[in-house]
C-alpha positions as CSV (number, residue, x, y, z in Angstrom):
1,X,-20.4,17.5,-32.2
2,X,-20.8,19.2,-28.9
3,X,-22.0,16.0,-27.3
4,X,-18.9,14.2,-28.6
5,X,-16.6,16.8,-27.1
6,X,-18.4,16.6,-23.8
7,X,-18.2,12.8,-23.9
8,X,-14.5,13.0,-24.6
9,X,-13.9,15.3,-21.7
10,X,-15.9,13.1,-19.4
11,X,-14.0,10.1,-20.6
12,X,-10.7,11.8,-20.0
13,X,-11.8,12.8,-16.5
14,X,-12.9,9.2,-15.7
15,X,-9.5,7.9,-17.0
16,X,-7.7,10.4,-14.8
17,X,-9.7,9.4,-11.8
18,X,-8.9,5.7,-12.5
19,X,-5.2,6.5,-12.7
20,X,-5.3,8.5,-9.5
21,X,-7.2,5.6,-7.8
22,X,-4.7,3.1,-9.0
23,X,-1.8,5.3,-7.6
24,X,-3.6,5.5,-4.3
25,X,-4.1,1.8,-4.2
26,X,-0.5,1.2,-5.0
27,X,0.6,3.5,-2.1
28,X,-1.8,1.7,0.3
29,X,-0.6,-1.7,-0.9
30,X,3.0,-0.6,-0.3
31,X,2.2,0.7,3.2
32,X,0.5,-2.6,4.0
33,X,3.5,-4.5,2.7
34,X,5.8,-2.4,4.9
35,X,3.6,-2.9,7.9
36,X,3.7,-6.6,7.5
37,X,7.4,-6.6,7.0
38,X,7.9,-4.5,10.1
39,X,5.6,-6.7,12.1
40,X,7.6,-9.8,11.0
41,X,10.9,-8.1,12.0
42,X,9.5,-7.1,15.4
43,X,8.4,-10.7,16.0
44,X,11.8,-12.0,15.0
45,X,13.4,-9.5,17.4
46,X,11.1,-10.6,20.2
47,X,12.0,-14.2,19.5
48,X,15.7,-13.4,19.8
49,X,15.0,-11.5,23.0
50,X,13.3,-14.5,24.4
51,X,16.2,-16.7,23.4
52,X,18.7,-14.4,25.0
53,X,16.6,-14.1,28.2
54,X,16.3,-17.9,28.4
55,X,20.0,-18.4,27.9
56,X,20.8,-15.9,30.7
57,X,18.6,-17.7,33.2
């Protein structure tokens, strides 16, 4: 009986750790997605800047 309770507690702890890790992974993934999106936007702005500069010349 005691062993079953201990096992249940350990299992609950493991499940909590898994959930926390999944949340952390989600946050990291969102950050990476934002970084990629920002990089793309910066590249587009740079392209527009180049076009404007070339049109002014």
